VMD Tcl script that draws the C-alpha trace (Angstrom):
set ca {
  {-27.63 24.98 -5.76}
  {-28.43 28.28 -3.16}
  {-31.88 27.68 -5.34}
  {-32.09 23.76 -4.75}
  {-30.95 24.07 -1.30}
  {-33.34 20.70 -0.27}
  {-31.64 18.58 -3.16}
  {-28.24 19.44 -2.22}
  {-28.38 19.64 1.79}
  {-28.40 16.78 4.12}
  {-29.01 16.76 8.02}
  {-26.49 13.78 8.07}
  {-23.95 12.64 6.31}
  {-25.07 8.88 5.80}
  {-28.96 10.73 4.36}
  {-26.15 13.18 1.90}
  {-23.89 9.35 1.23}
  {-27.50 7.46 1.13}
  {-29.15 10.60 -1.51}
  {-26.40 11.56 -3.56}
  {-23.78 8.55 -3.60}
  {-26.20 5.68 -3.44}
  {-23.87 2.81 -5.77}
  {-20.88 3.59 -2.70}
  {-22.29 4.29 0.18}
  {-19.92 2.65 1.79}
  {-16.72 5.04 0.12}
  {-19.20 7.37 0.45}
  {-19.12 6.69 4.83}
  {-15.78 5.58 5.14}
  {-16.45 3.13 6.14}
  {-15.17 -0.65 4.34}
  {-17.68 -3.43 3.36}
  {-16.76 -7.11 4.87}
  {-18.36 -9.33 1.99}
  {-20.76 -11.90 2.16}
  {-18.38 -14.76 1.14}
  {-21.16 -15.97 -1.60}
  {-19.90 -15.90 -5.34}
  {-20.50 -14.47 -8.35}
  {-18.85 -14.07 -12.12}
  {-15.92 -12.08 -12.43}
  {-16.19 -11.59 -16.62}
  {-12.89 -9.95 -16.80}
  {-11.29 -13.38 -15.69}
  {-13.86 -15.60 -16.84}
  {-14.38 -17.23 -13.42}
  {-16.75 -17.64 -10.26}
  {-15.18 -15.73 -7.38}
  {-16.01 -15.36 -3.67}
  {-17.37 -11.57 -2.03}
  {-14.93 -11.07 0.20}
  {-11.15 -9.15 0.37}
  {-7.71 -11.18 0.33}
  {-6.33 -13.99 -1.49}
  {-8.14 -16.07 -4.10}
  {-10.26 -17.60 -4.32}
  {-12.21 -13.68 -2.87}
  {-12.27 -11.49 -5.75}
  {-12.61 -8.10 -3.81}
  {-16.52 -7.02 -1.91}
  {-18.96 -7.57 -4.78}
  {-21.66 -4.07 -6.27}
  {-24.82 -4.05 -5.36}
  {-25.49 -5.26 -9.43}
  {-23.87 -8.39 -9.47}
  {-26.42 -11.49 -8.81}
  {-24.81 -13.07 -5.70}
  {-24.45 -17.51 -5.51}
  {-24.41 -19.50 -2.61}
  {-21.80 -21.88 -4.08}
  {-19.22 -20.99 -6.56}
  {-21.09 -23.94 -8.70}
  {-23.71 -22.64 -9.13}
  {-22.44 -19.45 -9.78}
  {-20.76 -21.27 -12.85}
  {-23.91 -22.68 -13.65}
  {-26.09 -19.81 -14.58}
  {-23.12 -17.20 -15.59}
  {-20.64 -19.49 -16.91}
  {-21.80 -22.37 -18.03}
  {-19.77 -22.61 -21.43}
  {-16.72 -22.25 -19.22}
  {-15.33 -26.05 -18.64}
  {-12.61 -25.10 -16.04}
  {-15.81 -22.73 -13.60}
  {-16.79 -25.65 -11.66}
  {-15.25 -28.43 -11.95}
  {-10.95 -26.27 -11.02}
}
mol new
graphics top color blue
foreach p $ca { graphics top sphere $p radius 0.5 }
foreach p [lrange $ca 0 end-1] q [lrange $ca 1 end] { graphics top cylinder $p $q radius 0.2 }
display resetview
């Protein structure tokens, strides 16, 4: 760390989080992400869930790598086409 201080030290918390914890900046900053209310696939549950916190159909705030869709039907069609119950519930 001493030999490469420019890499390890940042002038602000935000810059530090962006550099070293880019995959979860909100957690690093101590802030809560609220979500977009769009839809993404939960492969574990074999269904599409909403990008929000709270009761179903919310599946939690989506990770940055998860593809978001404007409707449950779009999500089901593009990601879970083989699951007949996905878009017809």
